[in-house]
C-alpha positions in Angstrom: -6.6 -7.3 13.1 -5.1 -8.2 9.7 -1.8 -10.0 9.3 0.9 -10.1 6.6 2.4 -13.2 5.1 5.6 -12.4 7.1 3.6 -12.3 10.3 2.3 -15.8 9.7 5.7 -17.1 8.8 7.1 -15.6 12.0 4.5 -17.3 14.1 4.8 -20.7 12.4 8.5 -21.2 11.6 9.9 -22.6 14.8 7.1 -25.0 15.7 7.0 -26.2 12.1 10.8 -26.8 12.2 10.5 -29.1 15.2 7.6 -31.0 13.7 9.3 -31.4 10.4 12.5 -32.8 12.0 10.4 -35.3 14.0 8.4 -36.2 10.9 11.7 -36.8 9.0 13.0 -39.2 11.6 9.8 -41.3 11.1 10.1 -41.6 7.3 13.8 -41.8 6.8 14.6 -44.2 3.9 10.9 -44.7 3.2 9.3 -45.0 -0.3 6.2 -43.0 -0.7 3.0 -43.4 -2.6 0.1 -40.9 -2.8 -3.6 -41.5 -3.7 -5.8 -38.4 -4.5 -9.1 -40.3 -4.6 -12.1 -39.5 -2.3 -10.2 -41.4 0.4 -6.8 -39.7 0.0 -3.7 -41.1 1.6 0.0 -40.7 1.5 1.8 -43.9 2.5 5.5 -44.3 3.5 7.0 -47.8 3.4 10.3 -48.4 5.1 13.0 -50.8 3.8 11.8 -53.2 6.6 8.2 -53.1 5.3 6.8 -50.9 8.0 4.0 -48.7 6.7 3.0 -45.2 7.9 -0.3 -44.2 6.3 -1.0 -40.5 6.5 -3.8 -38.2 5.4 -2.6 -35.6 2.8 -4.1 -32.3 2.0 -3.2 -30.7 -1.3 -2.1 -27.1 -0.7 -0.8 -26.1 -4.1 1.9 -26.8 -6.6 5.0 -25.0 -7.8 6.2 -25.2 -11.4 9.9 -24.9 -11.9 9.2 -24.6 -15.6 6.6 -21.8 -15.4 8.1 -20.3 -12.2 4.6 -20.0 -10.6 2.7 -21.3 -7.6 -0.9 -22.5 -8.1 -3.2 -22.9 -5.1 -5.0 -26.2 -4.7 -8.3 -24.4 -4.1 -8.2 -23.2 -7.7 -8.6 -27.0 -8.4 -8.3 -27.0 -12.2 -7.8 -30.8 -12.0 -11.2 -31.4 -10.3 -9.7 -33.2 -7.3 -12.3 -34.4 -4.7 -13.0 -32.0 -1.9 -11.3 -34.5 0.5 -8.1 -33.6 -1.4 -8.4 -29.8 -1.7 -10.9 -28.9 1.1 -8.2 -27.7 3.5 -6.8 -25.3 0.9 -10.2 -23.6 0.8 -9.8 -23.0 4.6 -6.5 -21.4 3.9 -8.1 -19.1 1.3 -10.9 -18.2 3.8 -8.3 -17.4 6.5 -6.4 -15.3 4.0 -9.5 -13.3 3.1 -10.3 -12.7 6.8 -6.7 -11.7 7.6 -6.3 -9.7 4.3 -3.3 -11.7 3.2 -3.4 -11.4 -0.6 -0.9 -14.2 -1.2 -3.4 -16.7 0.3 -6.3 -15.5 -1.9 -4.5 -15.0 -5.3 -4.9 -18.2 -7.4 -1.5 -18.0 -9.1 1.7 -16.3 -7.9 5.1 -15.8 -9.3 7.7 -17.9 -7.6 10.8 -16.9 -5.8 13.2 -19.2 -3.9 11.3 -19.2 -0.6 7.7 -18.6 -1.7 6.4 -22.2 -1.6 7.8 -22.8 1.8 6.5 -19.5 3.1 3.0 -20.1 1.8 3.1 -23.6 3.4 4.2 -22.1 6.8 1.3 -19.6 6.6 -1.1 -22.4 5.8 0.1 -24.3 8.9 -0.7 -21.3 11.0 -4.1 -21.0 9.3 -5.1 -24.7 9.7 -3.1 -26.0 12.7 -1.7 -28.8 10.6 2.0 -28.8 11.2 3.7 -31.4 9.0 4.2 -31.0 5.3 5.6 -33.0 2.4 6.8 -31.5 -1.0 6.2 -34.4 -3.5 8.0 -34.3 -6.8 5.3 -34.7 -9.6 7.6 -34.8 -12.6 8.5 -32.2 -15.3 9.9 -29.8 -12.7 6.6 -29.7 -10.6 6.4 -30.1 -6.9 3.1 -30.7 -5.1 3.0 -29.4 -1.6 1.0 -31.4 0.9 0.0 -30.9 4.5 0.1 -34.2 6.3 -1.9 -35.6 9.2 -1.0 -38.7 11.2 -1.2 -39.4 14.9 2.5 -40.6 14.9 3.6 -37.1 14.0 2.6 -35.7 17.4 5.6 -34.3 19.3 6.9 -35.7 22.6 7.3 -33.5 25.6 9.6 -30.5 25.0 13.3 -30.9 25.6 15.6 -27.9 26.0 18.3 -29.0 23.5 15.7 -30.1 20.9 13.9 -26.8 21.2 17.0 -24.7 20.9 18.0 -26.7 17.8 14.6 -26.0 16.3 15.2 -22.3 16.8 18.6 -22.5 15.1 17.3 -24.6 12.2 14.2 -22.4 11.8 16.4 -19.3 11.3 18.2 -21.0 8.4 15.0 -22.1 6.5 13.5 -18.7 5.7 13.5 -15.1 6.6 12.3 -14.4 10.1 11.9 -10.7 10.7 10.8 -10.7 14.4 12.7 -13.4 16.4 11.0 -12.4 19.6 7.5 -12.7 18.2 8.4 -16.0 16.6 9.6 -17.4 19.9 6.6 -16.1 21.8 4.4 -18.0 19.2 6.5 -21.1 19.5 6.5 -21.4 23.3 2.7 -20.8 23.3 2.2 -23.6 20.8 4.6 -25.9 22.5 3.4 -25.2 26.1 6.9 -24.2 27.3 6.8 -22.0 30.4 8.9 -18.8 30.3 10.3 -16.1 32.6 11.2 -12.6 31.7 14.9 -11.7 32.1 16.5 -8.2 32.5 16.9 -6.0 29.4 14.1 -7.7 27.6 15.5 -11.2 27.7 13.5 -14.4 27.9 14.1 -17.7 29.7 12.6 -20.9 28.3 11.9 -23.5 31.0 12.0 -27.3 30.5 11.9 -30.3 32.7 15.5 -31.0 31.6 17.0 -27.5 31.6 16.6 -23.9 30.5 17.6 -21.5 27.8 18.3 -17.8 28.3 17.7 -15.7 25.2 18.9 -12.2 24.6 17.6 -9.9 21.8 19.1 -6.9 20.1 17.3 -3.6 19.4 15.7 -5.2 16.3 14.3 -8.1 18.3 16.7 -10.6 16.8 18.3 -13.3 18.9 21.7 -12.0 20.0 22.7 -14.8 22.4 21.4 -18.1 23.7 22.7 -19.6 26.9 21.6 -23.2 27.4 21.7 -24.7 30.9 21.1 -28.4 31.6 20.1 -29.9 33.9 17.4 -27.7 35.4 18.6 -26.1 38.6 18.7 -23.0 40.7 16.3 -20.1 40.0 15.2 -21.7 36.7 14.1 -24.9 38.6 12.1 -22.7 41.0 10.5 -20.9 38.1 9.6 -24.1 36.3 8.0 -25.5 39.5 6.0 -22.3 40.0 4.8 -22.5 36.4 3.0 -25.8 37.0 2.8 -27.0 33.4 -0.6 -28.6 32.8 0.1 -30.6 29.6 1.4 -29.8 26.2 -0.2 -28.5 23.1 0.6 -31.9 21.6 -2.2 -33.3 23.8 -4.5 -30.4 22.8 -3.7 -31.1 19.1 -4.5 -34.7 19.5 -7.9 -33.8 21.0 -8.5 -31.4 18.2 -7.7 -34.0 15.6 -10.1 -36.4 17.3 -13.0 -33.9 16.9 -12.0 -32.7 13.4 -14.1 -34.9 11.1 -12.7 -33.4 7.9 -9.1 -34.3 8.6 -9.0 -37.2 11.0 -5.6 -39.0 10.7 -5.3 -42.6 9.9 -3.3 -44.8 12.3 -0.1 -46.4 11.4 -0.9 -49.5 9.3 1.3 -52.5 9.4 -0.2 -54.0 6.3 1.1 -53.4 2.8 0.1 -50.2 0.9 -3.2 -50.3 -0.9 -3.1 -52.0 -4.3 -5.1 -49.3 -6.1 -3.2 -47.2 -8.5 -2.6 -43.7 -7.0 -4.4 -40.8 -8.5 -2.2 -38.6 -10.6 -1.3 -35.3 -8.8 -1.1 -33.4 -12.1 -1.0 -29.6 -11.5 -2.3 -27.6 -14.4 0.9 -25.6 -14.5 2.4 -28.3 -16.6 0.5 -30.8 -18.7 3.4 -33.3 -18.7 3.6 -33.6 -15.0 2.9 -37.1 -13.7 3.4 -38.5 -10.2 6.7 -40.3 -9.7 7.4 -42.5 -6.7 10.2 -40.9 -4.8 12.2 -41.7 -1.7 14.2 -39.6 0.7 18.0 -39.8 1.0 19.6 -43.1 2.0 21.1 -41.5 5.0 20.0 -42.8 8.4 17.4 -40.8 10.3 20.1 -39.6 12.7 22.2 -38.1 9.8 19.4 -36.7 7.7 16.7 -35.8 10.1 18.0 -36.2 13.7 15.9 -37.9 16.3 15.6 -36.0 19.6 18.6 -37.8 21.1 20.8 -36.9 18.1 19.5 -33.3 18.2 20.4 -33.0 21.8 24.0 -34.1 21.0 24.2 -31.6 18.1 22.9 -28.8 20.2 25.4 -29.2 23.0 26.9 -25.7 22.3 23.9 -23.7 21.0 24.9 -20.3 22.3 27.4 -19.5 19.6 25.4 -21.3 16.9 22.2 -19.6 17.7 23.9 -16.2 17.5 25.5 -17.2 14.2 22.2 -18.3 12.8 20.6 -15.0 13.8 23.5 -13.1 12.1 23.3 -15.4 9.1 19.9 -13.9 8.3 21.5 -10.6 7.6 23.9 -12.1 5.1 23.3 -12.0 1.3 20.9 -14.7 0.1 23.7 -16.7 -1.4 25.7 -16.8 1.8 22.8 -17.7 4.1 23.1 -21.0 6.0 20.8 -23.7 4.8 20.6 -26.1 7.7 21.7 -29.7 7.1 23.5 -29.1 3.8 22.7 -26.9 0.8 20.6 -28.5 -1.9 18.4 -27.3 -4.7 14.6 -27.2 -4.1 12.7 -30.3 -5.2 11.0 -28.3 -8.0 14.3 -27.7 -9.8 15.2 -31.4 -10.1 15.6 -32.4 -13.8 12.8 -34.9 -14.7 13.8 -38.2 -16.2 13.0 -38.2 -19.9 13.6 -41.9 -20.5 11.3 -44.7 -19.2 13.2 -46.1 -16.2 13.9 -49.7 -15.8 11.8 -51.7 -13.3 14.9 -52.1 -11.1 15.8 -48.4 -11.2 15.2 -46.4 -8.1 14.3 -42.7 -8.1 17.1 -40.2 -7.4 17.2 -39.4 -3.7 18.1 -36.2 -1.9 18.8 -35.0 1.6 15.8 -35.8 3.7 15.9 -32.7 6.0 16.2 -30.4 3.0 13.6 -32.3 1.0 11.1 -32.1 3.8 11.5 -28.3 3.9 11.5 -28.0 0.1 14.9 -26.2 0.3 
Protein backbone atom coordinates (compact mmCIF):
# COMPACT_ATOMS: atom_id res chain seq x y z
CA UNK A 1 0.00 0.00 0.00
CA UNK A 2 1.39 3.39 -0.97
CA UNK A 3 1.89 6.30 1.41
CA UNK A 4 1.84 10.06 1.06
CA UNK A 5 4.48 12.42 2.40
CA UNK A 6 1.97 13.51 5.02
CA UNK A 7 1.44 9.89 6.11
CA UNK A 8 5.17 9.53 6.71
CA UNK A 9 5.32 12.82 8.61
CA UNK A 10 2.43 11.72 10.82
CA UNK A 11 4.17 8.45 11.64
CA UNK A 12 7.55 10.05 12.39
CA UNK A 13 6.86 13.36 14.09
CA UNK A 14 6.44 12.46 17.77
CA UNK A 15 9.26 9.93 18.03
CA UNK A 16 11.55 12.31 16.12
CA UNK A 17 10.63 15.13 18.49
CA UNK A 18 11.63 13.14 21.57
CA UNK A 19 14.90 12.00 19.98
CA UNK A 20 15.78 15.53 18.85
CA UNK A 21 15.22 16.96 22.32
CA UNK A 22 17.38 14.24 23.86
CA UNK A 23 20.05 14.83 21.19
CA UNK A 24 19.94 18.56 21.87
CA UNK A 25 20.70 18.02 25.56
CA UNK A 26 23.81 16.06 24.56
CA UNK A 27 25.28 18.76 22.32
CA UNK A 28 24.25 21.98 24.04
CA UNK A 29 27.01 24.62 23.79
CA UNK A 30 29.10 22.35 21.55
CA UNK A 31 31.11 23.38 18.49
CA UNK A 32 30.68 21.14 15.47
CA UNK A 33 32.92 19.94 12.67
CA UNK A 34 31.96 17.72 9.74
CA UNK A 35 34.09 15.54 7.46
CA UNK A 36 32.55 14.18 4.25
CA UNK A 37 35.41 11.85 3.34
CA UNK A 38 35.11 8.08 2.89
CA UNK A 39 35.07 7.91 6.70
CA UNK A 40 32.45 10.59 7.36
CA UNK A 41 32.03 11.98 10.85
CA UNK A 42 30.26 14.85 12.55
CA UNK A 43 32.02 15.84 15.76
CA UNK A 44 30.63 17.93 18.61
CA UNK A 45 33.10 19.38 21.11
CA UNK A 46 31.84 20.91 24.33
CA UNK A 47 33.38 23.88 26.12
CA UNK A 48 34.89 21.40 28.58
CA UNK A 49 36.58 19.51 25.74
CA UNK A 50 34.28 16.51 25.75
CA UNK A 51 33.85 15.06 22.28
CA UNK A 52 30.86 13.30 20.75
CA UNK A 53 31.77 11.73 17.42
CA UNK A 54 28.75 10.81 15.30
CA UNK A 55 28.16 9.26 11.90
CA UNK A 56 26.46 11.70 9.49
CA UNK A 57 24.42 10.79 6.42
CA UNK A 58 23.81 13.56 3.88
CA UNK A 59 20.11 13.67 3.04
CA UNK A 60 19.99 16.82 0.98
CA UNK A 61 20.42 20.57 1.03
CA UNK A 62 18.15 23.57 0.95
CA UNK A 63 19.11 26.82 -0.69
CA UNK A 64 17.59 29.96 0.77
CA UNK A 65 18.84 31.81 -2.29
CA UNK A 66 17.40 29.46 -4.92
CA UNK A 67 14.43 28.42 -2.76
CA UNK A 68 14.97 24.78 -3.66
CA UNK A 69 15.75 21.45 -2.03
CA UNK A 70 18.28 19.12 -3.69
CA UNK A 71 18.42 15.47 -2.63
CA UNK A 72 21.79 14.05 -1.65
CA UNK A 73 21.27 11.04 -3.92
CA UNK A 74 21.53 13.37 -6.92
CA UNK A 75 25.16 13.77 -5.72
CA UNK A 76 26.34 16.44 -8.12
CA UNK A 77 29.35 16.99 -5.87
CA UNK A 78 30.56 13.37 -6.15
CA UNK A 79 30.55 12.69 -2.43
CA UNK A 80 31.59 9.14 -1.44
CA UNK A 81 28.86 6.54 -1.11
CA UNK A 82 29.51 6.51 2.62
CA UNK A 83 28.16 10.08 2.69
CA UNK A 84 25.13 9.81 0.39
CA UNK A 85 24.36 6.08 0.49
CA UNK A 86 21.49 6.41 2.96
CA UNK A 87 19.81 9.02 0.78
CA UNK A 88 19.62 6.39 -1.97
CA UNK A 89 17.70 4.19 0.47
CA UNK A 90 15.26 7.05 0.93
CA UNK A 91 14.80 7.30 -2.83
CA UNK A 92 14.19 3.54 -3.11
CA UNK A 93 11.68 3.72 -0.27
CA UNK A 94 9.94 6.62 -1.99
CA UNK A 95 9.72 4.67 -5.23
CA UNK A 96 8.25 1.65 -3.45
CA UNK A 97 5.71 3.79 -1.57
CA UNK A 98 4.99 6.04 -4.58
CA UNK A 99 5.99 9.21 -2.72
CA UNK A 100 7.04 11.58 -5.49
CA UNK A 101 8.71 14.06 -3.14
CA UNK A 102 11.29 11.40 -2.25
CA UNK A 103 12.10 10.58 -5.88
CA UNK A 104 12.21 14.06 -7.47
CA UNK A 105 15.84 15.33 -7.50
CA UNK A 106 15.01 19.01 -6.89
CA UNK A 107 11.94 20.51 -5.24
CA UNK A 108 10.66 24.03 -4.66
CA UNK A 109 10.95 24.98 -1.00
CA UNK A 110 8.25 26.09 1.36
CA UNK A 111 8.71 26.85 5.05
CA UNK A 112 8.29 23.27 6.23
CA UNK A 113 9.52 21.17 3.31
CA UNK A 114 13.08 20.42 4.46
CA UNK A 115 11.89 19.30 7.88
CA UNK A 116 9.05 17.24 6.41
CA UNK A 117 11.37 15.48 3.96
CA UNK A 118 13.72 14.76 6.86
CA UNK A 119 10.89 13.30 8.94
CA UNK A 120 9.87 11.09 6.02
CA UNK A 121 13.50 10.00 5.63
CA UNK A 122 13.59 9.00 9.28
CA UNK A 123 10.55 6.81 8.78
CA UNK A 124 12.22 5.29 5.71
CA UNK A 125 15.60 4.59 7.31
CA UNK A 126 14.93 4.21 11.05
CA UNK A 127 17.59 6.85 11.78
CA UNK A 128 15.97 9.27 14.20
CA UNK A 129 18.38 12.14 14.90
CA UNK A 130 19.07 14.92 12.42
CA UNK A 131 21.24 18.02 12.26
CA UNK A 132 20.74 20.94 9.85
CA UNK A 133 24.25 22.35 9.31
CA UNK A 134 24.71 25.84 7.90
CA UNK A 135 26.99 25.67 4.86
CA UNK A 136 27.19 29.36 4.05
CA UNK A 137 25.57 31.56 1.40
CA UNK A 138 22.09 30.75 2.67
CA UNK A 139 22.50 26.98 2.26
CA UNK A 140 21.70 24.38 4.90
CA UNK A 141 22.85 20.76 4.64
CA UNK A 142 20.48 18.30 6.33
CA UNK A 143 22.11 15.29 7.95
CA UNK A 144 20.78 12.17 9.63
CA UNK A 145 23.02 11.36 12.57
CA UNK A 146 24.00 8.03 14.15
CA UNK A 147 25.57 7.64 17.58
CA UNK A 148 25.01 5.15 20.38
CA UNK A 149 24.67 8.03 22.85
CA UNK A 150 21.50 9.25 21.12
CA UNK A 151 19.52 6.16 22.19
CA UNK A 152 16.59 7.16 24.39
CA UNK A 153 16.16 6.09 28.02
CA UNK A 154 13.03 4.27 29.18
CA UNK A 155 9.79 6.16 28.45
CA UNK A 156 8.51 8.60 31.06
CA UNK A 157 4.97 9.94 31.05
CA UNK A 158 5.78 13.65 31.29
CA UNK A 159 8.61 13.44 28.76
CA UNK A 160 6.36 11.65 26.28
CA UNK A 161 3.48 14.07 26.73
CA UNK A 162 5.86 16.94 26.14
CA UNK A 163 7.06 15.25 22.94
CA UNK A 164 3.45 15.21 21.74
CA UNK A 165 2.99 18.89 22.52
CA UNK A 166 6.23 19.95 20.88
CA UNK A 167 5.67 17.71 17.88
CA UNK A 168 2.37 19.43 17.11
CA UNK A 169 4.16 22.79 16.98
CA UNK A 170 6.90 21.67 14.59
CA UNK A 171 4.91 20.84 11.48
CA UNK A 172 1.42 19.98 10.27
CA UNK A 173 0.09 16.71 11.68
CA UNK A 174 -3.19 15.79 10.01
CA UNK A 175 -4.06 12.62 11.93
CA UNK A 176 -3.10 12.90 15.59
CA UNK A 177 -4.44 9.46 16.46
CA UNK A 178 -2.41 7.72 13.74
CA UNK A 179 0.65 9.72 14.79
CA UNK A 180 0.28 8.61 18.41
CA UNK A 181 -0.30 4.99 17.41
CA UNK A 182 2.98 5.10 15.47
CA UNK A 183 4.79 6.77 18.37
CA UNK A 184 3.73 4.28 21.04
CA UNK A 185 4.65 1.40 18.75
CA UNK A 186 8.13 2.80 18.16
CA UNK A 187 8.62 3.65 21.82
CA UNK A 188 7.21 0.40 23.23
CA UNK A 189 4.60 2.19 25.33
CA UNK A 190 1.65 -0.02 26.39
CA UNK A 191 -1.82 1.41 25.77
CA UNK A 192 -5.41 0.76 26.74
CA UNK A 193 -8.54 1.80 24.89
CA UNK A 194 -10.83 4.30 26.61
CA UNK A 195 -14.53 5.02 26.03
CA UNK A 196 -15.53 7.13 23.01
CA UNK A 197 -12.35 6.33 21.10
CA UNK A 198 -9.90 7.60 23.72
CA UNK A 199 -6.48 6.13 24.40
CA UNK A 200 -4.50 5.64 27.63
CA UNK A 201 -0.71 5.62 27.42
CA UNK A 202 0.84 3.56 30.23
CA UNK A 203 4.25 4.18 31.82
CA UNK A 204 6.12 2.94 34.86
CA UNK A 205 5.77 6.41 36.40
CA UNK A 206 2.22 7.32 35.38
CA UNK A 207 -0.37 7.40 32.61
CA UNK A 208 -1.86 9.84 30.10
CA UNK A 209 -5.48 9.71 28.95
CA UNK A 210 -5.98 11.17 25.48
CA UNK A 211 -9.29 12.20 23.93
CA UNK A 212 -9.83 12.89 20.24
CA UNK A 213 -12.36 14.93 18.27
CA UNK A 214 -14.25 13.73 15.20
CA UNK A 215 -11.26 14.69 13.03
CA UNK A 216 -8.91 12.49 15.09
CA UNK A 217 -7.17 15.48 16.64
CA UNK A 218 -6.16 15.52 20.31
CA UNK A 219 -8.89 17.35 22.20
CA UNK A 220 -7.68 16.69 25.76
CA UNK A 221 -4.77 15.12 27.61
CA UNK A 222 -5.14 14.10 31.25
CA UNK A 223 -1.80 13.19 32.83
CA UNK A 224 -1.71 11.10 36.00
CA UNK A 225 1.41 10.48 38.09
CA UNK A 226 2.33 8.29 39.84
CA UNK A 227 0.91 5.17 38.25
CA UNK A 228 -2.02 3.87 40.28
CA UNK A 229 -5.49 2.34 40.19
CA UNK A 230 -6.83 0.85 36.97
CA UNK A 231 -3.89 2.21 34.98
CA UNK A 232 -1.43 0.39 37.25
CA UNK A 233 -3.32 -2.86 36.72
CA UNK A 234 -3.33 -2.33 32.95
CA UNK A 235 0.38 -1.60 32.93
CA UNK A 236 1.12 -4.73 34.94
CA UNK A 237 -1.02 -6.82 32.57
CA UNK A 238 0.77 -5.39 29.54
CA UNK A 239 4.09 -6.89 30.73
CA UNK A 240 6.48 -4.65 28.78
CA UNK A 241 9.33 -6.72 27.37
CA UNK A 242 11.87 -4.02 26.57
CA UNK A 243 11.85 -0.85 24.58
CA UNK A 244 12.42 -0.12 20.90
CA UNK A 245 15.60 1.61 22.07
CA UNK A 246 17.04 -1.83 22.72
CA UNK A 247 15.81 -3.09 19.36
CA UNK A 248 17.29 -0.05 17.66
CA UNK A 249 20.64 -0.69 19.34
CA UNK A 250 20.58 -4.27 18.07
CA UNK A 251 19.68 -3.05 14.61
CA UNK A 252 22.59 -0.61 14.60
CA UNK A 253 24.94 -3.38 15.66
CA UNK A 254 23.99 -5.41 12.59
CA UNK A 255 23.85 -2.49 10.15
CA UNK A 256 27.30 -2.45 8.62
CA UNK A 257 26.52 0.52 6.42
CA UNK A 258 25.79 2.90 9.26
CA UNK A 259 27.40 1.62 12.44
CA UNK A 260 27.73 4.54 14.88
CA UNK A 261 31.03 5.53 16.41
CA UNK A 262 31.29 5.58 20.16
CA UNK A 263 31.86 8.76 22.08
CA UNK A 264 35.47 9.75 21.78
CA UNK A 265 37.23 11.52 24.58
CA UNK A 266 40.12 12.57 22.35
CA UNK A 267 40.36 15.76 20.37
CA UNK A 268 38.63 15.94 16.97
CA UNK A 269 40.59 14.65 13.97
CA UNK A 270 43.18 17.07 12.68
CA UNK A 271 42.24 16.51 9.04
CA UNK A 272 40.50 19.34 7.30
CA UNK A 273 36.77 18.62 6.91
CA UNK A 274 35.53 17.99 3.41
CA UNK A 275 33.48 20.85 2.07
CA UNK A 276 29.71 20.18 2.11
CA UNK A 277 29.08 22.27 -0.99
CA UNK A 278 25.58 21.74 -2.40
CA UNK A 279 25.33 22.45 -6.12
CA UNK A 280 22.47 24.83 -5.47
CA UNK A 281 25.00 27.56 -4.69
CA UNK A 282 28.58 27.62 -5.87
CA UNK A 283 29.62 30.03 -3.15
CA UNK A 284 28.51 27.75 -0.32
CA UNK A 285 31.32 26.58 1.93
CA UNK A 286 31.16 24.85 5.30
CA UNK A 287 31.30 27.12 8.28
CA UNK A 288 31.88 25.93 11.78
CA UNK A 289 28.83 26.70 13.83
CA UNK A 290 27.69 26.23 17.38
CA UNK A 291 24.29 26.06 19.05
CA UNK A 292 22.99 28.71 21.39
CA UNK A 293 24.90 29.59 24.55
CA UNK A 294 21.85 28.65 26.61
CA UNK A 295 22.21 25.73 28.93
CA UNK A 296 20.82 22.39 27.85
CA UNK A 297 17.98 22.79 30.34
CA UNK A 298 16.93 26.09 28.72
CA UNK A 299 17.47 25.29 25.06
CA UNK A 300 16.86 21.55 24.83
CA UNK A 301 15.51 20.29 28.15
CA UNK A 302 16.85 17.10 29.62
CA UNK A 303 14.20 14.59 30.74
CA UNK A 304 14.09 16.03 34.27
CA UNK A 305 13.49 19.54 32.96
CA UNK A 306 10.91 18.26 30.52
CA UNK A 307 9.03 16.64 33.37
CA UNK A 308 8.87 19.95 35.23
CA UNK A 309 7.68 21.83 32.16
CA UNK A 310 5.01 19.21 31.43
CA UNK A 311 3.44 19.39 34.87
CA UNK A 312 0.15 20.74 33.48
CA UNK A 313 0.00 19.17 30.01
CA UNK A 314 -3.75 18.80 29.60
CA UNK A 315 -4.45 22.41 28.71
CA UNK A 316 -1.19 22.81 26.78
CA UNK A 317 -1.77 19.69 24.69
CA UNK A 318 -5.24 20.87 23.80
CA UNK A 319 -3.88 24.30 22.92
CA UNK A 320 -1.20 22.74 20.75
CA UNK A 321 -3.82 20.72 18.90
CA UNK A 322 -5.93 23.80 18.34
CA UNK A 323 -2.84 25.77 17.35
CA UNK A 324 -2.51 23.64 14.24
CA UNK A 325 -5.75 25.07 12.95
CA UNK A 326 -4.53 28.66 13.26
CA UNK A 327 -3.09 30.59 10.34
CA UNK A 328 0.57 29.79 9.70
CA UNK A 329 1.81 33.07 11.13
CA UNK A 330 -0.01 32.43 14.40
CA UNK A 331 1.11 28.81 14.88
CA UNK A 332 3.12 28.00 17.98
CA UNK A 333 6.77 27.28 17.32
CA UNK A 334 7.91 25.40 20.39
CA UNK A 335 10.78 26.96 22.39
CA UNK A 336 10.70 30.38 20.77
CA UNK A 337 10.11 31.57 17.25
CA UNK A 338 13.21 31.81 15.07
CA UNK A 339 13.98 31.87 11.37
CA UNK A 340 15.14 28.64 9.69
CA UNK A 341 18.90 28.13 9.49
CA UNK A 342 18.76 28.52 5.72
CA UNK A 343 17.65 32.13 5.98
CA UNK A 344 20.59 33.26 8.05
CA UNK A 345 22.59 35.97 6.31
CA UNK A 346 26.06 34.68 5.46
CA UNK A 347 29.07 36.63 6.67
CA UNK A 348 30.66 38.42 3.73
CA UNK A 349 33.86 39.48 5.47
CA UNK A 350 36.66 37.17 6.54
CA UNK A 351 36.07 36.65 10.27
CA UNK A 352 38.88 37.21 12.73
CA UNK A 353 40.47 34.19 14.35
CA UNK A 354 38.88 35.10 17.66
CA UNK A 355 35.42 35.64 16.22
CA UNK A 356 32.84 32.97 16.97
CA UNK A 357 29.97 32.04 14.62
CA UNK A 358 26.59 33.52 15.37
CA UNK A 359 24.52 31.16 17.48
CA UNK A 360 20.80 30.52 17.60
CA UNK A 361 18.33 28.67 19.80
CA UNK A 362 19.39 25.04 20.01
CA UNK A 363 15.94 23.47 20.04
CA UNK A 364 14.84 25.49 16.99
CA UNK A 365 18.18 24.92 15.23
CA UNK A 366 17.93 21.16 15.67
CA UNK A 367 14.50 21.17 14.09
CA UNK A 368 15.51 23.59 11.33
CA UNK A 369 12.66 25.92 12.32
